[in-house]
C-alpha positions as CSV (number, residue, x, y, z in Angstrom):
1,M,107.1,153.7,113.5
2,T,106.6,150.8,111.2
3,D,109.4,148.2,111.2
4,L,109.9,146.7,107.7
5,S,112.3,144.1,109.1
6,N,109.3,142.3,110.6
7,I,107.6,141.9,107.3
8,R,108.5,138.9,105.1
9,L,109.6,139.6,101.5
10,S,108.7,137.3,98.7
11,M,108.3,137.4,94.9
12,L,105.7,136.8,92.3
13,D,106.9,136.1,88.8
14,L,104.8,136.2,85.6
15,V,107.8,134.7,83.8
16,A,107.8,137.5,81.2
17,V,108.8,136.8,77.7
18,R,111.0,139.7,76.6
19,D,111.2,141.4,73.2
20,G,113.9,139.7,71.2
21,H,113.8,136.5,73.3
22,G,111.7,133.4,73.5
23,V,110.1,131.2,76.2
24,D,113.4,129.4,77.0
25,H,115.0,132.7,77.9
26,A,112.0,133.6,80.1
27,L,112.3,130.4,82.0
28,Q,116.1,130.8,82.5
29,V,115.6,134.3,83.8
30,A,112.9,133.0,86.2
31,L,115.3,130.4,87.6
32,K,118.1,132.8,87.9
33,T,115.9,135.2,89.8
34,A,114.5,132.6,92.1
35,Q,118.1,131.5,93.0
36,H,119.0,135.1,93.7
37,A,115.9,135.7,95.8
38,E,116.9,132.6,97.8
39,R,120.4,134.0,98.4
40,L,118.8,137.2,99.7
41,G,116.6,135.4,102.1
42,F,113.2,135.8,100.4
43,A,110.5,133.7,102.0
44,R,108.8,132.3,98.9
45,Y,108.8,132.5,95.1
46,W,105.5,132.2,93.3
47,V,104.5,132.0,89.6
48,A,101.1,133.0,88.2
49,E,98.8,131.1,85.8
50,H,98.0,132.9,82.6
51,H,96.9,131.6,79.2
52,N,97.0,132.7,75.6
53,M,99.4,135.6,76.3
54,Q,102.5,135.8,74.1
55,G,104.3,137.8,76.8
56,V,103.7,135.4,79.7
57,A,105.3,132.0,79.9
58,S,103.7,130.7,83.2
59,S,100.7,128.9,81.8
60,A,101.8,125.4,83.0
61,T,102.2,126.6,86.5
62,A,102.9,123.3,88.3
63,V,105.6,122.4,85.7
64,I,107.4,125.7,86.3
65,M,107.1,125.2,90.1
66,G,108.9,121.9,89.8
67,Y,111.6,123.5,87.6
68,L,112.2,126.3,90.1
69,A,112.1,124.0,93.1
70,G,114.6,121.7,91.5
71,G,117.0,124.6,90.9
72,T,116.8,126.0,94.4
73,Q,117.3,124.5,97.9
74,R,115.4,126.3,100.6
75,I,113.0,129.0,99.4
76,R,109.3,128.0,99.3
77,I,107.9,127.7,95.7
78,G,104.3,128.2,95.0
79,S,101.5,129.3,92.7
80,G,100.3,132.8,92.8
81,G,98.0,131.5,91.8
82,I,96.6,128.4,90.1
83,M,93.2,129.5,88.7
84,L,90.9,126.9,90.2
85,P,88.0,127.4,87.8
86,N,90.3,126.1,85.0
87,H,91.1,122.7,86.7
88,P,89.3,119.9,88.5
89,P,90.4,119.9,92.2
90,L,91.7,116.3,91.9
91,V,94.1,117.3,89.1
92,V,95.5,120.2,91.2
93,A,95.8,118.0,94.3
94,E,97.8,115.3,92.4
95,A,100.1,117.9,90.8
96,V,101.0,119.8,94.0
97,G,101.0,116.5,95.9
98,T,103.7,115.3,93.6
99,L,105.7,118.4,94.0
100,A,105.3,118.2,97.8
101,A,106.6,114.6,97.7
102,L,109.6,115.7,95.6
103,Y,110.3,118.9,97.6
104,P,109.0,118.4,101.2
105,N,107.8,121.4,103.2
106,R,108.6,123.8,100.3
107,I,105.4,124.0,98.2
108,D,102.6,126.6,98.5
109,L,99.3,126.4,96.8
110,G,97.8,129.9,96.1
111,L,94.4,129.7,94.5
112,G,92.5,132.3,92.4
113,R,88.9,132.2,91.1
114,A,89.4,134.3,88.0
115,P,90.1,132.4,84.7
116,G,93.4,134.2,84.1
117,T,92.5,134.6,80.4
118,D,89.9,135.5,77.9
119,G,86.5,133.8,77.4
120,M,87.6,131.8,74.4
121,T,90.6,130.3,76.1
122,M,88.6,129.7,79.3
123,R,86.2,127.6,77.2
124,A,89.1,125.7,75.7
125,L,90.4,124.9,79.2
126,R,87.2,123.7,80.7
127,R,85.1,123.3,77.6
128,D,81.4,123.9,78.3
129,R,81.6,124.1,82.1
130,V,79.3,126.9,83.5
131,E,80.6,128.5,86.7
132,T,78.4,129.5,89.6
133,E,79.3,131.6,92.7
134,Q,79.3,128.5,94.9
135,D,81.7,126.5,92.7
136,F,84.9,128.2,94.0
137,P,84.2,127.7,97.8
138,R,83.1,124.1,97.1
139,D,86.2,123.4,95.0
140,V,88.5,124.9,97.7
141,M,87.0,122.7,100.3
142,E,87.3,119.6,98.1
143,L,91.0,120.5,97.4
144,K,91.6,121.0,101.1
145,Q,90.2,117.5,101.8
146,L,92.2,115.9,99.0
147,L,95.5,117.4,100.4
148,G,94.6,116.5,104.0
149,T,94.2,113.3,105.9
150,P,91.7,110.9,104.3
151,Q,88.6,110.4,106.4
152,P,86.9,107.1,107.1
153,G,84.9,106.0,104.1
154,Q,86.5,108.6,101.8
155,R,86.5,107.0,98.4
156,L,88.3,109.7,96.4
157,I,92.0,109.7,97.4
158,A,94.6,111.9,95.7
159,T,97.8,109.9,95.1
160,P,100.1,111.8,95.4
161,G,98.4,114.5,97.5
162,A,96.7,112.9,100.5
163,N,98.5,113.6,103.8
164,S,100.7,116.3,102.1
165,H,98.9,119.1,103.9
166,V,100.3,121.6,101.3
167,P,99.4,125.1,102.6
168,I,96.5,126.7,100.8
169,W,96.3,130.4,100.2
170,L,93.5,132.4,98.7
171,L,94.4,135.2,96.3
172,G,92.1,138.0,95.1
173,S,91.5,141.6,94.1
174,S,88.0,141.8,95.4
175,L,86.1,141.2,98.7
176,F,84.8,137.7,97.8
177,S,88.1,135.8,98.3
178,A,89.0,138.0,101.3
179,Q,85.9,137.0,103.1
180,L,86.2,133.3,102.1
181,A,89.8,133.2,103.2
182,G,88.8,134.6,106.6
183,Q,85.9,132.2,107.0
184,L,88.1,129.2,106.2
185,G,91.0,130.4,108.3
186,L,93.4,130.5,105.3
187,P,96.2,133.1,104.6
188,F,95.1,135.7,102.1
189,A,97.1,137.6,99.4
190,F,95.7,140.7,97.8
191,A,96.7,141.6,94.2
192,A,97.5,145.2,94.8
193,H,100.2,145.0,92.0
194,F,97.4,145.3,89.4
195,A,94.1,146.1,91.3
196,P,94.9,148.3,94.3
197,R,91.5,150.0,94.7
198,L,89.9,147.6,97.2
199,L,93.2,146.8,99.0
200,L,92.3,148.2,102.5
201,Q,88.7,147.2,102.4
202,A,89.6,143.6,101.4
203,L,92.1,143.3,104.2
204,A,89.6,144.7,106.7
205,V,87.0,142.1,105.5
206,Y,89.5,139.3,105.8
207,R,90.5,140.2,109.3
208,Q,87.0,140.8,110.5
209,S,85.7,137.5,109.1
210,F,88.7,135.4,110.2
211,Q,88.0,132.1,112.0
212,P,91.0,130.0,113.3
213,S,91.6,126.8,111.5
214,D,93.9,123.8,111.6
215,Q,96.2,125.7,109.2
216,L,96.2,129.1,110.7
217,A,95.5,130.5,114.2
218,Q,95.6,134.2,113.3
219,P,95.0,136.2,110.1
220,Y,98.0,136.3,107.8
221,A,97.9,138.9,105.0
222,A,100.3,139.4,102.1
223,V,100.2,142.3,99.6
224,G,101.3,142.1,96.0
225,V,103.4,145.2,95.2
226,Q,105.0,146.3,92.0
227,V,108.6,147.4,92.9
228,V,111.2,148.8,90.6
229,A,114.3,149.8,92.5
230,A,117.5,151.3,91.1
231,E,120.4,153.5,92.2
232,N,118.3,156.6,92.0
233,D,114.8,157.8,91.2
234,A,115.5,158.8,87.6
235,Q,117.0,155.4,86.7
236,A,114.2,153.5,88.4
237,D,111.6,155.5,86.4
238,F,113.4,154.7,83.2
239,L,113.5,151.0,84.0
240,A,109.9,151.1,85.0
241,S,108.9,152.3,81.5
242,S,108.9,148.6,80.5
243,L,106.2,148.0,83.2
244,Y,104.4,151.2,82.0
245,Q,104.3,149.9,78.5
246,R,103.1,146.5,79.6
247,V,100.2,148.0,81.6
248,H,99.4,150.3,78.7
249,G,99.1,147.3,76.5
250,I,96.8,145.6,78.9
251,I,94.5,148.6,79.1
252,T,94.4,149.2,75.3
253,G,94.1,145.5,74.4
254,R,97.5,145.3,72.8
255,R,99.3,142.8,74.9
256,G,102.7,141.7,73.8
257,K,106.2,140.8,75.1
258,L,107.9,142.8,77.8
259,P,109.5,145.7,75.9
260,P,112.9,147.4,76.7
261,P,112.7,150.7,78.5
262,V,112.3,154.0,76.7
263,E,112.7,157.6,77.8
264,G,109.5,159.6,78.5
265,F,106.9,156.9,77.9
266,L,104.4,158.2,80.4
267,Q,104.7,161.8,79.1
268,S,103.9,160.6,75.6
269,L,100.4,159.2,76.6
270,P,97.2,161.1,76.2
271,P,95.7,162.2,79.6
272,H,93.0,159.5,79.8
273,E,95.5,156.7,79.1
274,L,98.0,158.1,81.5
275,A,95.3,158.2,84.2
276,A,94.4,154.6,83.5
277,V,98.1,153.5,83.8
278,Q,98.5,155.4,87.0
279,D,95.3,154.0,88.5
280,F,96.5,150.4,87.6
281,L,99.8,151.1,89.4
282,A,98.5,153.2,92.3
283,A,100.3,150.9,94.8
284,A,103.6,150.6,92.8
285,V,106.9,151.6,94.4
286,V,109.4,153.0,91.9
287,G,112.6,154.8,92.9
288,G,116.0,154.8,94.4
289,P,116.8,153.2,97.8
290,E,115.3,155.9,100.0
291,T,112.2,156.3,97.8
292,V,111.6,152.6,97.8
293,R,112.0,152.3,101.6
294,A,109.6,155.2,102.1
295,G,107.0,153.7,99.7
296,L,107.2,150.3,101.3
297,M,106.9,151.8,104.8
298,Q,103.8,153.7,103.7
299,I,102.1,150.5,102.4
300,A,103.1,148.6,105.5
301,K,101.6,151.3,107.7
302,L,98.4,151.4,105.8
303,T,98.0,147.6,105.5
304,Q,99.7,146.1,108.5
305,A,100.7,143.3,106.1
306,N,102.6,140.3,107.3
307,E,104.3,139.9,103.9
308,F,105.1,141.8,100.7
309,I,105.0,139.7,97.5
310,M,106.9,141.9,95.1
311,V,106.4,141.9,91.3
312,N,109.4,143.1,89.3
313,D,109.0,143.7,85.5
314,I,112.5,144.9,84.6
315,Y,113.7,144.0,81.1
316,D,117.4,143.6,81.8
317,T,118.3,140.6,83.9
318,D,121.2,142.1,85.8
319,L,119.2,145.2,86.7
320,R,116.3,143.1,87.8
321,L,118.5,141.2,90.2
322,R,120.0,144.5,91.4
323,S,116.4,145.7,92.0
324,L,115.9,142.7,94.3
325,D,119.1,143.6,96.1
326,L,118.0,147.2,96.7
327,T,114.6,146.1,97.8
328,A,115.9,143.6,100.3
329,Q,118.3,146.3,101.7
330,A,115.4,148.8,101.9
331,M,113.4,146.3,103.9
332,R,116.3,145.9,106.3
333,G,117.1,149.5,106.5
334,E,120.6,148.9,105.0
335,T,122.6,151.0,102.5
336,Q,125.7,148.8,102.0
337,Q,126.3,146.8,98.9
338,P,125.0,143.2,98.9
339,A,127.5,140.3,98.7
340,T,125.5,138.4,96.1
341,S,125.6,138.8,92.4
342,A,124.6,137.0,89.3
343,A,125.4,137.0,85.6
344,T,123.1,138.0,82.9
345,V,121.0,135.2,81.3
């Protein structure tokens, strides 16, 4: 039987801006959540790069990483991810190198190859740069060199950055990054929290193509999972209606702030929209403690993941932290109440 206690638990935060609140509140909630995750023993806390989205406040990813690292003590802080096509590798190396100097052995660099935004904003970020399929592997290798030990004759040195050896992860929702991560001997995180369809195929490709590297001797796979945990299944489904509304907005092109939960949202959707939301969230785990444990065990059995990186879009801060408590308990097979608590931001 699958033992969840052997799987690391981490968190990915989109730093959601909630209805009725602003960016300052979103950042405060992110810090409060990171501090709570640290108390619960989470391995890492990542933030994702997105642009031109009024409901997501994590566009300046490296800045937020510094804010979270400064407000915590032990938990690893990272990007999940920085979208490399948006940035020259040298700029990324200097940013994460600075963070690594400030917070030694606590910074992760997760990289994605999607723009994380629309075409107009992508052009604003990198102006008239035209991407090719070879750009991403080349940029990853350049970044790896800039963060490593400078070689004789190397003229471009990232300062800070050189000799920091910040761990690089590749993130993806397709087979391309899975294969590249395997070939380069890097850890790989699959974004099943929004694109679960190729999950098992991508992990198989990653493991089959894996070549040991100076960073990693064996494959290491993490899976992004939407988790909404509450005291019982009915309450969890109600809280998850905020997530359902957000996904519906993405599908219909009506993105906005994270809304409060409402009763019966899924039941109000026409069949084709309901099917689209359910497809988007096919790997989500929503429920009370036993349902969450069973759902996570099923994903663990199917994926043999080394780590779960949970995403938690709950509107109310206290209930979000309670969801983390219940998820951590489910991973450990516990039912007792946690000793930690936090006030609402």
